[in-house]
PLY file of the C-alpha trace (Angstrom):
ply
format ascii 1.0
element vertex 356
property float x
property float y
property float z
element edge 355
property int vertex1
property int vertex2
end_header
-23.50 170.38 191.08
-22.23 167.52 188.99
-22.72 167.73 185.22
-24.73 164.49 185.27
-27.43 165.85 187.57
-30.60 165.90 185.47
-32.05 168.85 187.37
-29.47 171.04 185.64
-30.08 169.53 182.21
-27.06 167.26 182.30
-26.89 164.28 179.98
-27.27 160.75 181.38
-24.06 158.88 181.81
-23.71 155.18 180.96
-24.23 152.79 183.85
-21.09 151.39 185.41
-20.30 148.92 188.13
-21.10 150.40 191.52
-23.93 152.68 190.35
-26.84 152.72 192.74
-30.04 150.92 191.80
-32.18 154.02 192.24
-30.18 156.04 189.73
-30.82 153.37 187.10
-34.52 153.28 188.00
-35.03 157.03 187.76
-33.03 157.29 184.56
-35.10 154.47 183.04
-31.93 152.74 181.96
-32.00 149.60 184.11
-31.81 146.42 182.08
-34.99 145.06 183.67
-36.98 148.30 183.89
-40.43 148.47 182.33
-39.46 151.23 179.89
-36.46 149.25 178.70
-38.56 146.15 178.06
-41.17 148.12 176.12
-38.48 149.88 174.11
-36.72 146.61 173.31
-39.77 144.75 172.06
-41.17 147.66 170.04
-37.77 148.23 168.47
-37.57 144.56 167.51
-41.08 144.75 166.08
-40.10 147.81 164.04
-37.07 146.07 162.60
-39.13 142.95 161.91
-41.73 144.98 160.01
-38.99 146.62 157.95
-37.50 143.20 157.17
-40.87 141.83 156.06
-41.44 144.95 153.97
-38.10 144.35 152.25
-39.02 140.72 151.57
-42.38 141.70 150.10
-40.68 144.28 147.88
-38.04 141.82 146.71
-40.53 139.02 146.09
-43.41 140.89 144.46
-41.67 143.80 142.72
-38.16 142.70 141.77
-38.85 139.13 140.64
-40.61 138.25 137.40
-42.73 135.59 139.12
-43.92 138.05 141.75
-44.82 140.69 139.15
-46.68 138.11 137.08
-48.65 136.96 140.11
-49.46 140.55 141.12
-50.69 141.37 137.61
-52.81 138.21 137.59
-54.33 139.20 140.95
-55.35 142.58 139.53
-56.59 141.15 136.22
-58.51 138.43 138.02
-60.95 140.98 139.44
-62.67 140.96 136.04
-62.91 137.16 136.06
-64.47 137.20 139.54
-68.08 138.06 138.70
-69.09 138.94 142.25
-66.31 141.47 142.64
-66.89 142.92 139.17
-70.61 143.33 139.80
-70.03 144.96 143.19
-67.65 147.56 141.80
-69.81 148.18 138.73
-73.12 148.47 140.57
-71.79 150.71 143.35
-69.67 153.46 141.77
-70.16 155.62 144.86
-67.81 153.36 146.81
-64.82 155.30 145.46
-66.13 158.56 146.86
-67.09 156.88 150.13
-63.57 155.52 150.51
-62.05 158.97 150.03
-64.55 160.53 152.44
-63.79 157.90 155.06
-60.09 158.73 154.88
-60.81 162.40 155.52
-63.15 161.58 158.40
-60.59 159.19 159.90
-57.97 161.94 159.99
-60.46 164.30 161.64
-61.39 161.66 164.22
-57.71 161.06 164.99
-56.96 164.72 165.60
-60.28 165.35 167.32
-59.75 162.48 169.76
-56.44 163.91 170.91
-57.75 167.48 171.18
-60.86 166.48 173.12
-58.73 164.51 175.58
-56.23 167.41 175.74
-53.31 165.23 174.75
-51.72 167.86 172.55
-48.19 166.46 172.47
-49.40 162.93 171.75
-51.76 164.29 169.08
-48.83 165.91 167.35
-46.81 162.72 167.64
-49.66 160.60 166.25
-50.21 162.99 163.34
-46.46 162.96 162.80
-46.41 159.18 162.41
-49.10 159.42 159.72
-47.13 162.13 157.93
-43.89 160.14 158.17
-45.62 157.03 156.82
-47.01 158.97 153.86
-43.62 160.58 153.19
-41.86 157.22 153.24
-44.52 155.73 150.96
-44.02 158.59 148.49
-40.25 158.18 148.57
-40.51 154.44 147.99
-42.89 154.95 145.07
-40.60 157.50 143.50
-37.11 156.18 144.17
-37.36 152.43 144.84
-35.85 150.66 141.81
-38.28 148.73 139.63
-37.79 146.71 136.47
-38.91 148.60 133.36
-42.42 147.89 132.12
-42.52 145.56 129.12
-45.78 146.94 127.74
-47.68 143.69 128.10
-49.67 144.64 131.16
-52.42 146.30 129.14
-54.61 148.58 131.17
-53.15 147.56 134.51
-52.42 150.29 137.02
-48.73 151.22 137.38
-46.94 149.79 140.39
-47.85 151.77 143.50
-45.60 150.10 146.06
-46.68 150.88 148.75
-50.26 152.11 148.39
-50.63 155.69 149.63
-54.37 155.42 150.50
-53.75 152.15 152.36
-50.78 153.72 154.15
-52.98 156.61 155.25
-55.71 154.21 156.42
-53.42 151.90 158.40
-51.35 154.80 159.71
-54.46 156.53 161.04
-55.80 153.32 162.57
-52.50 152.49 164.28
-51.98 156.07 165.49
-55.10 155.73 167.66
-52.98 153.51 169.91
-51.38 156.50 171.64
-54.53 158.66 171.83
-57.35 156.34 172.88
-57.61 155.41 176.59
-56.16 152.03 177.36
-59.50 150.53 178.40
-60.92 151.33 174.92
-57.75 150.79 172.89
-58.54 147.28 171.68
-62.02 148.22 170.50
-60.99 151.46 168.78
-57.78 150.23 167.13
-59.36 146.89 166.19
-62.37 148.53 164.54
-60.15 151.04 162.74
-57.90 148.23 161.48
-60.93 146.36 160.12
-61.90 149.54 158.26
-58.38 149.88 156.85
-58.43 146.25 155.70
-61.78 146.81 153.95
-60.39 149.93 152.26
-57.37 147.99 151.03
-59.60 145.20 149.72
-61.64 147.73 147.75
-58.52 149.27 146.18
-57.45 145.81 144.96
-60.98 145.00 143.72
-61.14 148.30 141.84
-57.77 147.63 140.20
-56.09 150.68 141.72
-53.43 148.71 143.59
-51.93 145.26 143.79
-52.11 143.07 146.89
-48.42 143.66 147.62
-49.03 147.41 147.71
-51.60 146.98 150.49
-49.45 144.51 152.44
-46.46 146.84 152.30
-48.61 149.77 153.45
-49.67 147.88 156.59
-46.07 146.89 157.35
-44.82 150.44 156.81
-47.45 151.92 159.15
-46.65 149.25 161.75
-42.92 150.00 161.61
-43.43 153.75 162.04
-45.88 153.32 164.91
-43.57 150.90 166.72
-40.79 153.43 166.29
-42.92 156.11 167.99
-43.74 153.85 170.94
-40.07 152.92 171.29
-39.23 156.64 171.38
-41.87 157.27 174.04
-40.43 154.41 176.08
-36.93 155.81 175.63
-38.13 159.10 177.10
-39.82 157.31 179.99
-43.37 158.14 178.91
-44.78 154.64 179.45
-45.90 152.88 182.58
-47.50 149.55 183.44
-51.24 149.35 183.03
-53.79 147.28 184.87
-54.24 143.74 183.60
-57.98 143.48 184.17
-61.03 144.56 182.25
-59.40 145.45 178.93
-59.55 142.18 177.00
-63.32 141.77 177.14
-63.95 145.38 176.13
-61.99 144.98 172.92
-63.25 141.50 172.08
-66.00 142.67 169.64
-63.26 144.07 167.39
-60.21 141.95 168.20
-61.99 138.61 167.74
-63.05 139.34 164.12
-59.59 140.76 163.54
-57.96 137.56 164.79
-60.26 135.38 162.69
-59.55 137.51 159.63
-55.79 137.37 160.20
-55.71 133.61 160.68
-58.18 132.79 157.92
-56.70 135.23 155.43
-53.11 134.15 155.86
-53.92 130.42 155.87
-56.20 130.63 152.83
-53.81 132.96 151.01
-50.77 130.72 151.45
-52.76 127.63 150.50
-53.92 129.29 147.28
-50.53 130.81 146.58
-49.03 127.48 145.58
-51.70 127.01 142.92
-51.33 130.50 141.45
-47.56 130.92 141.19
-47.36 128.51 138.25
-48.94 130.92 135.78
-47.45 130.78 132.26
-45.06 133.53 131.30
-47.23 134.69 128.39
-50.94 134.98 127.62
-53.52 133.53 127.18
-54.37 132.83 130.81
-57.10 130.61 132.15
-59.87 132.81 133.67
-60.17 130.34 136.53
-56.50 130.82 137.40
-56.88 134.60 137.25
-59.90 134.48 139.55
-57.98 132.25 141.96
-55.03 134.65 141.93
-57.32 137.57 142.75
-58.87 135.75 145.69
-55.44 134.69 146.89
-54.21 138.28 146.77
-57.28 139.54 148.63
-56.84 136.91 151.34
-53.15 137.67 151.83
-53.70 141.44 151.92
-56.54 141.15 154.43
-54.67 138.66 156.60
-51.46 140.71 156.65
-53.30 143.94 157.52
-55.27 142.28 160.33
-52.13 140.59 161.66
-50.29 143.93 161.74
-53.05 145.42 163.89
-53.01 142.44 166.25
-49.24 142.64 166.64
-49.46 146.31 167.58
-52.21 145.65 170.13
-50.23 142.77 171.60
-47.13 144.94 171.99
-48.98 147.57 174.05
-51.44 145.25 175.79
-50.17 146.03 179.31
-48.64 149.44 178.50
-50.25 152.70 179.55
-49.35 155.42 177.05
-51.83 157.93 178.46
-49.71 160.10 180.70
-46.31 160.36 182.28
-44.20 157.73 183.98
-45.18 156.26 187.31
-44.00 158.13 190.39
-41.26 156.55 192.43
-41.89 155.55 196.04
-39.15 154.46 198.38
-39.41 152.69 201.70
-37.27 150.96 204.25
-34.64 152.08 206.75
-32.66 154.07 204.19
-35.54 156.45 203.57
-36.47 156.69 207.23
-32.92 157.54 208.26
-32.50 160.13 205.51
-35.34 162.33 206.68
-37.65 161.69 203.68
-41.32 162.81 203.82
-43.91 160.69 205.57
-45.45 157.64 203.91
-48.29 158.58 201.60
-46.40 161.37 199.87
-44.73 160.84 196.52
-40.99 161.08 196.98
-37.99 160.79 194.77
-34.85 158.75 195.28
-33.03 161.53 197.12
-33.17 163.00 200.61
-35.46 165.79 201.67
-32.83 168.51 201.51
-31.93 167.49 197.91
-28.25 167.41 198.68
-27.50 164.64 196.20
-24.62 165.64 193.99
-23.78 162.71 191.75
-20.11 162.25 191.01
0 1
1 2
2 3
3 4
4 5
5 6
6 7
7 8
8 9
9 10
10 11
11 12
12 13
13 14
14 15
15 16
16 17
17 18
18 19
19 20
20 21
21 22
22 23
23 24
24 25
25 26
26 27
27 28
28 29
29 30
30 31
31 32
32 33
33 34
34 35
35 36
36 37
37 38
38 39
39 40
40 41
41 42
42 43
43 44
44 45
45 46
46 47
47 48
48 49
49 50
50 51
51 52
52 53
53 54
54 55
55 56
56 57
57 58
58 59
59 60
60 61
61 62
62 63
63 64
64 65
65 66
66 67
67 68
68 69
69 70
70 71
71 72
72 73
73 74
74 75
75 76
76 77
77 78
78 79
79 80
80 81
81 82
82 83
83 84
84 85
85 86
86 87
87 88
88 89
89 90
90 91
91 92
92 93
93 94
94 95
95 96
96 97
97 98
98 99
99 100
100 101
101 102
102 103
103 104
104 105
105 106
106 107
107 108
108 109
109 110
110 111
111 112
112 113
113 114
114 115
115 116
116 117
117 118
118 119
119 120
120 121
121 122
122 123
123 124
124 125
125 126
126 127
127 128
128 129
129 130
130 131
131 132
132 133
133 134
134 135
135 136
136 137
137 138
138 139
139 140
140 141
141 142
142 143
143 144
144 145
145 146
146 147
147 148
148 149
149 150
150 151
151 152
152 153
153 154
154 155
155 156
156 157
157 158
158 159
159 160
160 161
161 162
162 163
163 164
164 165
165 166
166 167
167 168
168 169
169 170
170 171
171 172
172 173
173 174
174 175
175 176
176 177
177 178
178 179
179 180
180 181
181 182
182 183
183 184
184 185
185 186
186 187
187 188
188 189
189 190
190 191
191 192
192 193
193 194
194 195
195 196
196 197
197 198
198 199
199 200
200 201
201 202
202 203
203 204
204 205
205 206
206 207
207 208
208 209
209 210
210 211
211 212
212 213
213 214
214 215
215 216
216 217
217 218
218 219
219 220
220 221
221 222
222 223
223 224
224 225
225 226
226 227
227 228
228 229
229 230
230 231
231 232
232 233
233 234
234 235
235 236
236 237
237 238
238 239
239 240
240 241
241 242
242 243
243 244
244 245
245 246
246 247
247 248
248 249
249 250
250 251
251 252
252 253
253 254
254 255
255 256
256 257
257 258
258 259
259 260
260 261
261 262
262 263
263 264
264 265
265 266
266 267
267 268
268 269
269 270
270 271
271 272
272 273
273 274
274 275
275 276
276 277
277 278
278 279
279 280
280 281
281 282
282 283
283 284
284 285
285 286
286 287
287 288
288 289
289 290
290 291
291 292
292 293
293 294
294 295
295 296
296 297
297 298
298 299
299 300
300 301
301 302
302 303
303 304
304 305
305 306
306 307
307 308
308 309
309 310
310 311
311 312
312 313
313 314
314 315
315 316
316 317
317 318
318 319
319 320
320 321
321 322
322 323
323 324
324 325
325 326
326 327
327 328
328 329
329 330
330 331
331 332
332 333
333 334
334 335
335 336
336 337
337 338
338 339
339 340
340 341
341 342
342 343
343 344
344 345
345 346
346 347
347 348
348 349
349 350
350 351
351 352
352 353
353 354
354 355
């Protein structure tokens, strides 16, 4: 038996000129195979999320203008009377936010266990753990300019936000556990919850808008990496193209409106809030505008991250193994393959198919 035969645990060899088409199909290495296309686009999405995360870090953490805008967005919560009254009159929101994170983790694990998807449950929980570990490493080791002592009672930089990372990571991890027909509704609703949780952390002054944006991008990058790995192992297959869009519309439509409205409003307000003076005193109106700009950008970026993930797996079935191969034509008939209707592989019935 040749060392490349996968029945004996051999490693796949690179494709060369003259290789048969069925070997490339079974190996999942054909340039136009479904697994290859899914792996390519999720890998590009992962790299794009990492690039955007780097740009957010460089713009809002390393530059003086970005730090000044972030501090103004946090300070502006006091100038925004509606936000200040909401946080002051409802102190139980902090406990509710923490409880919702715990319940979300239980729902994530429970969904996989009830559906008996034990391997995917471990993979989904692993993505959440990896996201949290990366967030902790970035908070601890990412270089930051020293504090100048003029920020007052502002919270220290928490780039990226750990609670927001946990929220978005849990929401995005549902992608591989929820059935495809309910994926849009479940992931969309969970993303809306994560966006609301991030908005509360900014309103409470616990985190800056850039911390929430970076958390969504980090969770997106890790989840795209998992889907690319599943595609690399051939664990994806095409899904039906009917009946899924309308089921998820109650969640995806508000998510799309939030993404478009938040990003457009945030970028329009950003030009009016970047010209803050380098030293106090600040105009309360400018601080309030900076806070609303930060909230809009954080909400829009989080919603957009969820929409990108749903778009990447729109026609991808992650619930099960790869599709079985079925051959037809004179080659199969002459080789003595089983009758039509039975699932067959690319080889003859007697399995005498040493690959050299």
